[in-house]
C-alpha positions in Angstrom: 44.4 0.4 -56.2 44.1 4.1 -55.3 41.2 6.2 -54.2 39.7 7.9 -57.3 36.6 9.6 -55.8 34.0 9.6 -53.0 30.5 9.0 -54.2 28.0 11.4 -52.7 24.2 10.6 -53.0 22.2 13.8 -53.4 18.5 14.6 -54.0 19.2 17.8 -56.1 22.4 17.9 -58.1 22.6 21.6 -58.7 21.9 22.6 -55.0 24.5 20.1 -53.8 27.0 21.3 -56.3 26.5 24.9 -55.2 27.1 23.8 -51.5 30.3 22.1 -52.5 31.4 25.1 -54.4 31.0 27.2 -51.3 33.5 24.8 -49.7 36.0 25.6 -52.5 35.3 22.7 -54.9 35.3 23.3 -58.6 33.3 21.5 -61.3 35.3 19.0 -63.3 33.1 19.2 -66.4 29.4 19.2 -67.0 26.7 16.9 -65.4 26.3 13.6 -67.3 23.2 11.5 -67.5 23.9 7.7 -67.0 20.9 6.1 -68.7 21.8 2.6 -67.6 21.7 3.6 -63.9 19.1 6.4 -64.4 21.2 8.9 -62.5 22.7 12.4 -63.1 26.4 12.6 -62.2 28.7 15.6 -61.6 32.3 15.5 -60.5 33.8 18.3 -58.4 37.5 18.6 -57.2 39.4 20.4 -54.5 43.0 19.9 -53.4 43.4 16.6 -55.1 40.1 15.2 -53.8 37.3 14.3 -56.2 33.6 14.0 -55.2 31.1 12.4 -57.4 27.5 13.8 -56.9 25.0 11.1 -57.9 21.3 12.1 -58.1 18.5 9.7 -59.1 16.6 10.8 -62.2 13.4 8.7 -61.3 12.0 6.2 -58.9 13.4 3.5 -61.1 17.0 4.6 -60.5 19.6 2.2 -59.0 19.9 4.7 -56.1 16.2 5.7 -55.6 15.8 3.4 -52.6 19.1 4.6 -51.1 18.1 8.3 -51.3 14.9 7.6 -49.3 17.0 6.0 -46.6 20.2 8.1 -46.5 19.1 11.3 -48.1 22.2 13.4 -48.9 25.2 11.5 -47.8 28.5 9.9 -48.9 27.7 6.3 -49.9 30.7 4.7 -51.7 34.4 5.0 -52.3 35.8 4.4 -55.8 39.1 2.8 -56.3 40.9 3.0 -59.7 43.0 0.1 -60.8 45.3 -0.7 -63.8 44.7 -4.4 -63.0 40.9 -4.3 -63.1 40.2 -8.1 -63.6 42.8 -9.0 -61.0 41.4 -6.6 -58.4 37.9 -7.8 -59.1 39.0 -11.4 -58.3 41.0 -10.3 -55.2 38.0 -8.4 -53.8 35.6 -11.3 -54.5 38.1 -13.6 -52.8 38.4 -11.5 -49.7 34.8 -11.1 -48.6 33.4 -8.4 -50.9 30.2 -9.3 -52.8 29.8 -8.2 -56.4 26.5 -6.4 -56.5 26.8 -4.8 -60.0 28.9 -6.5 -62.7 31.3 -4.5 -64.9 29.5 -2.0 -67.1 30.5 1.2 -68.9 30.3 4.4 -66.9 29.4 7.3 -69.2 30.6 9.9 -66.7 34.0 8.3 -66.7 34.6 8.2 -70.4 32.8 4.8 -70.9 35.4 3.0 -68.7 34.3 -0.2 -66.9 33.1 0.1 -63.3 31.7 -2.5 -61.0 30.3 -2.3 -57.5 31.0 -4.5 -54.4 29.4 -4.6 -51.0 31.2 -5.3 -47.7 29.3 -5.8 -44.5 32.1 -4.0 -42.6 32.5 -0.9 -44.8 29.6 -0.7 -47.2 29.8 -0.1 -51.0 33.0 0.0 -53.0 33.3 0.9 -56.7 36.1 -0.4 -58.8 37.1 1.6 -61.9 39.2 0.3 -64.8 42.0 2.9 -65.1 42.3 2.6 -68.9 40.7 5.2 -71.1 40.3 9.0 -70.7 38.5 11.3 -68.4 38.9 12.0 -64.7 41.6 9.3 -64.0 44.6 11.2 -62.9 
């Protein structure tokens, strides 16, 4: 597995994007609405680092409760894997709890992602490296 991006929870996508752009980040495409998770997503890159801005669209969003607690903050690291099923099993067998089963991620070309929780390090996203989009 390799780090693909850092997920950053934000209240206002455009304001957060503007702040990251002041730090030298560039948009890696347009914002995408993920209907299943009810969030807007925008990727930005700088010097080989990718940040995913995630903003809840409504109070029913999967991150709506998190934004109330954490406000604007990093909240997960995404790892890309060419052995998605194997890595899922390995994480499950080493103390990570699956909190969201595999589902397509519209902002990542429809590739499968799933989310795990670790009491020691928090949330981890696993991305199936197959397909097109921001995988590099």
